[in-house]
ChimeraX commands (.cxc) that place a marker at each C-alpha (Angstrom):
marker #1 position 82.36,70.26,69.76 radius 0.5
marker #1 position 82.44,71.54,66.21 radius 0.5
marker #1 position 77.99,71.94,66.25 radius 0.5
marker #1 position 78.21,74.55,67.10 radius 0.5
marker #1 position 74.53,76.05,67.50 radius 0.5
marker #1 position 73.75,73.90,65.09 radius 0.5
marker #1 position 71.58,72.11,68.06 radius 0.5
marker #1 position 69.77,74.37,69.35 radius 0.5
marker #1 position 69.13,76.35,65.91 radius 0.5
marker #1 position 67.89,72.57,65.25 radius 0.5
marker #1 position 66.23,72.56,68.50 radius 0.5
marker #1 position 63.84,75.69,67.30 radius 0.5
marker #1 position 63.43,75.49,64.28 radius 0.5
marker #1 position 62.20,71.33,65.38 radius 0.5
marker #1 position 59.78,73.67,67.58 radius 0.5
marker #1 position 58.69,75.57,65.49 radius 0.5
marker #1 position 57.57,72.93,62.96 radius 0.5
marker #1 position 56.08,71.88,65.78 radius 0.5
marker #1 position 53.79,74.86,67.21 radius 0.5
marker #1 position 52.62,74.40,63.09 radius 0.5
marker #1 position 51.16,71.55,63.69 radius 0.5
marker #1 position 49.11,72.17,66.26 radius 0.5
marker #1 position 48.09,75.51,65.49 radius 0.5
marker #1 position 45.25,74.47,63.31 radius 0.5
marker #1 position 44.65,70.98,64.75 radius 0.5
marker #1 position 42.37,72.96,67.60 radius 0.5
marker #1 position 38.95,73.23,68.26 radius 0.5
marker #1 position 36.93,75.56,67.81 radius 0.5
marker #1 position 34.21,76.98,69.61 radius 0.5
marker #1 position 32.30,76.76,73.50 radius 0.5
marker #1 position 34.66,73.59,74.95 radius 0.5
marker #1 position 30.72,72.39,76.67 radius 0.5
marker #1 position 29.41,72.00,73.63 radius 0.5
marker #1 position 32.09,70.34,71.36 radius 0.5
marker #1 position 32.08,67.76,74.03 radius 0.5
marker #1 position 28.21,66.79,74.30 radius 0.5
marker #1 position 28.65,67.14,69.68 radius 0.5
marker #1 position 31.41,64.80,70.62 radius 0.5
marker #1 position 29.43,62.36,73.58 radius 0.5
marker #1 position 26.48,62.33,70.57 radius 0.5
marker #1 position 28.94,61.15,67.64 radius 0.5
marker #1 position 30.03,58.53,69.64 radius 0.5
marker #1 position 26.59,57.49,71.54 radius 0.5
marker #1 position 26.25,57.76,67.64 radius 0.5
marker #1 position 28.31,55.06,66.41 radius 0.5
marker #1 position 27.96,53.04,69.73 radius 0.5
marker #1 position 24.53,52.34,68.29 radius 0.5
marker #1 position 25.18,51.78,65.38 radius 0.5
marker #1 position 28.56,49.58,66.25 radius 0.5
marker #1 position 26.12,47.27,68.68 radius 0.5
marker #1 position 24.00,46.79,65.93 radius 0.5
marker #1 position 25.76,45.65,62.85 radius 0.5
marker #1 position 26.72,42.86,65.96 radius 0.5
marker #1 position 23.41,42.26,66.89 radius 0.5
marker #1 position 22.76,41.40,63.33 radius 0.5
marker #1 position 25.86,39.31,62.74 radius 0.5
marker #1 position 24.49,37.03,65.94 radius 0.5
marker #1 position 21.08,37.14,63.66 radius 0.5
marker #1 position 23.09,36.03,60.82 radius 0.5
marker #1 position 25.75,33.18,62.94 radius 0.5
marker #1 position 22.05,31.96,64.42 radius 0.5
marker #1 position 20.33,31.52,61.00 radius 0.5
marker #1 position 23.15,29.50,59.42 radius 0.5
marker #1 position 22.64,27.37,62.67 radius 0.5
marker #1 position 19.42,26.75,63.20 radius 0.5
marker #1 position 20.01,25.68,58.66 radius 0.5
marker #1 position 22.76,23.65,59.08 radius 0.5
marker #1 position 20.92,21.46,61.76 radius 0.5
marker link #1:1,2 radius 0.2
marker link #1:2,3 radius 0.2
marker link #1:3,4 radius 0.2
marker link #1:4,5 radius 0.2
marker link #1:5,6 radius 0.2
marker link #1:6,7 radius 0.2
marker link #1:7,8 radius 0.2
marker link #1:8,9 radius 0.2
marker link #1:9,10 radius 0.2
marker link #1:10,11 radius 0.2
marker link #1:11,12 radius 0.2
marker link #1:12,13 radius 0.2
marker link #1:13,14 radius 0.2
marker link #1:14,15 radius 0.2
marker link #1:15,16 radius 0.2
marker link #1:16,17 radius 0.2
marker link #1:17,18 radius 0.2
marker link #1:18,19 radius 0.2
marker link #1:19,20 radius 0.2
marker link #1:20,21 radius 0.2
marker link #1:21,22 radius 0.2
marker link #1:22,23 radius 0.2
marker link #1:23,24 radius 0.2
marker link #1:24,25 radius 0.2
marker link #1:25,26 radius 0.2
marker link #1:26,27 radius 0.2
marker link #1:27,28 radius 0.2
marker link #1:28,29 radius 0.2
marker link #1:29,30 radius 0.2
marker link #1:30,31 radius 0.2
marker link #1:31,32 radius 0.2
marker link #1:32,33 radius 0.2
marker link #1:33,34 radius 0.2
marker link #1:34,35 radius 0.2
marker link #1:35,36 radius 0.2
marker link #1:36,37 radius 0.2
marker link #1:37,38 radius 0.2
marker link #1:38,39 radius 0.2
marker link #1:39,40 radius 0.2
marker link #1:40,41 radius 0.2
marker link #1:41,42 radius 0.2
marker link #1:42,43 radius 0.2
marker link #1:43,44 radius 0.2
marker link #1:44,45 radius 0.2
marker link #1:45,46 radius 0.2
marker link #1:46,47 radius 0.2
marker link #1:47,48 radius 0.2
marker link #1:48,49 radius 0.2
marker link #1:49,50 radius 0.2
marker link #1:50,51 radius 0.2
marker link #1:51,52 radius 0.2
marker link #1:52,53 radius 0.2
marker link #1:53,54 radius 0.2
marker link #1:54,55 radius 0.2
marker link #1:55,56 radius 0.2
marker link #1:56,57 radius 0.2
marker link #1:57,58 radius 0.2
marker link #1:58,59 radius 0.2
marker link #1:59,60 radius 0.2
marker link #1:60,61 radius 0.2
marker link #1:61,62 radius 0.2
marker link #1:62,63 radius 0.2
marker link #1:63,64 radius 0.2
marker link #1:64,65 radius 0.2
marker link #1:65,66 radius 0.2
marker link #1:66,67 radius 0.2
marker link #1:67,68 radius 0.2
view
């Protein structure tokens, strides 16, 4: 058992490092407003994805029609 308290010191150091890393990632403001804004962003992303899929489908149909 030559390690002594090295393991405990390493755990404390790692815990402090993780807490520092998590400190900056916290979101500011009211949680309800944040949830609403996040939901709106997701709705916009979904609408854009749906539009892209629809455009791809139309392009695919045009290609099939031109082959006939």
